[in-house]
Structure formats: C-alpha cells, structure tokens
N, C-alpha and C positions, 0 to 999 in steps of 0.2 A: 824718709825715703827707704823703707825696708826692702823694697824690690830691687834697689840699685845694687850693682856689684861695687865693692870697695877695693881700692888699690893702695898699696903701700907707697911711701915716698920713693923708694927705689924703683918700683914699677912705673910710677909717673915719670920719674927722671929718665928711665930707659926708653919709655914710649916717646918722650919729647926730645930725647938726645941732649939733655942738659944734666948738670950735676945735681946730686941730692941736696947740696947746700943751696942751690938756686931754688929748688922746690920748697925747701924749708923756709927760705927767705920770703917767698911768695905767701906762704902760710902765715908766717909771723907778721908780715905787714898787712894781712887781711885781703890780699888780692885773690888768693885761692882758698876757698872754704874747705875745712877739713875737721875731722873729729879725732880727739885723743882717746884711744881705747886702752891706755895703760902701757902697752908695749910699743907705742909709736903712733904716729898720725896715720889716718886712713882718709882717702879722698874718694868720694862717690863718682861714678861715671857722669851723673847729672851735673855735679859741681865742676868737674873737669871740663865738660862740654861748655858750660856757662863761661868759665874762665877763658877758654879758647875763643869763643864767640866775641867776648869783650875785647880781646886783643887782636882781632882781625884788622888788617890795614884797610880793607875795603870788602864789600860783599862780593861773592862770586857772581859771575855773569850768567850762570845757568846754562852753560853750553853754547852760548852765542859766541861768534868769533868777531874780533875787531880787525878790520882790514885797513891798512894804511893806504892812503891815496896820494898821488902825485900832486904837486901844486897846480892850480887852475891853468888849463890850457896845455899842460905838458903831461904826456902819458909815457910810462916806461915801455921801452921796446922789448923784443924777445930776449935781448941780452941783459936786461935789467936796467940799462941806462936810459935817462930821459931823452926824448927826441923832440 
C-alpha cells in the first residue's frame, strides 16, 4: 500500500485516545496490522480503518433517525407524559 499514509504507534494512540501500550498490544496480538520499519511500528491508514470497522458495535444508520413510540393506544401529550 505505497499510497497510504503511515502513522506511528503514538499517533494512532493519540488519535484513538488510548495508551501506546494498548496500540502495541493490538499489534502484538495481530488485531491491528502494522509494519516494523526498524525504528518502530507504522500503521497504514487503510489498516487502521480496517481495524476500526472490525471493532464497530453496529453499522451506522446512514443518517436516519430512530423515533421512540409510546405503547399501543397511548400517546404522549405536550408535557411528555402519556395520556
């Protein structure tokens, strides 16, 4: 992936607001793909994006909004209470 931008462990940690030890742990266990360039690990943008997508809890809804509804037969009034 020569066109990718590569980030250091520190840059990845700062971006994700985790410790460098956490990022190194992900690399060591194989969860986050990285390359060793002699002075430390480098993570490509593509590999970081893949890692983040694999760790999503659920897909985004694409901008749609979920609206909660009152139980059948009951509608909330202007004050927010069910009538």
